[in-house]
C-alpha positions, 0 to 999 in steps of 0.5 A: 673335593677332588679327593672325595669325588671317586668316592661320591660317586662310589656311594650313588653307583652303591645306592643305584645297584642297592635299589635295584635289588631290593626291587628285584628281590620283590620279584623274586619273592613274587615268584616265591609266592605265586609261581614256586610249587609248594613243598609237599611235606612241609607245605608253605612255610617251606617258602622261608627256604628262599629268605634263610639260605640266601641271606646266610650265603651273603653273609657267609660270604661277607665274613670271609670277606671281611678273613681275606681282607685282614689277612692282606691288611697285615701284608700290606699294612693298607688302610682302604683294606682295614674299611673294607673289611669293617664294612664288610662285617658290618653288612655280614652281621646283617644279613646275619640276623636274617639268616638267625631270625628265619633258621629257628622259624622255619626249624620250628615247623620242621623239628618243632623247636626253634633250636637246636645245638647241633654242630653247623648252627651252633658254630654259625652263632659262634661266627656271628657273636665273633663279629659282633665282638669284632664291631665293638671292638673297633668301637673300643679302641681308639688308635686307628693303626691298634684297631685295624691290627686287631680287628683284622686278628679276629677277622682272621679267626673268624674265617676259619669258622667259614669252611668249617661252617659249611662242611660241618653237615658232612663231618658231624651228625646234624639235623641242619639238612645238607646243602641242597645244591653243591651235593654229591648227587647233584641238586636235590630241588625240584627244576622250579624250585632251583631256579627260584633258589639261584634267582634269589641267591644272585639278588643276594649277592648283588644286594652284598655288593650295594651294601658294602659299597654304600657302607665303605664310601660312607666310612671314607666320607666320614675319615674325610671330614673328619681329618679336614675339621683336625686341619681347619679345612671346612 
C-alpha cells in the first residue's frame, strides 16, 4: 500500500481542485449572465463566447501537453510520461467536445451557418479527430511499450497542429475572428468583458489541472491493482 499512498493523495487533491473549479465556474457564469454587458451586435448569444473560448484554450493546452510529454517519453522512456500524455489527451477530448459544440451554436447566430470549412475550424476538427484516434490506438495496442511509442508519435504529430491553429487566422482568410486578447493592437474587448473572459480562462485552466490529476491518478491506481493481481497480491 505504501506505493499507492502518494497517488491516493494526488487523487484527493485532484478531486478537491476539480470541485473548487466547478464551484468557481458557477460563480463566473453568474457574472457572465447578470454582470457582463450584452454585446451590441450579436446580443445575448455572444455570451456563449465565455464558454467557447476558455474551452478551446483548455483543449489546446491539453493537446499541447500530450505532445510535449510524448517528446519527453521518446527521450526518457518513462512510463509516467506516457500516462500523463494519455490522461491529458482524454481530458482534452472533453474540453474539445465543449469547444466543437459551442462553436457551431455561436456560429449559427453570427454567420448564419453551423459550420464553415475555413482553415482554423477545419484544422481544429482534424486535431480533435487525431486525438480520438490517439485514444482508440491506446485501446487497440496491448503491449505497453509499443502502445506508448505509437501514441507518442501521434501526440508529436498533433503538437505541430496546435500553433498552426492559433496563427491560422493571421495566415489565411477566415470567418473565424482574431484572438480577442493576444493581438497586435491590444485586446478588442471592453474592460468588463475582458475581466469576465480572463476569469473564465483561469477557471477552465484550473479545471484542466484538476481533471488531469484525477485521470492520471486513476490510471496509476488501475495499473497498480493489475500488477498486484498478476503477482497474486490482494
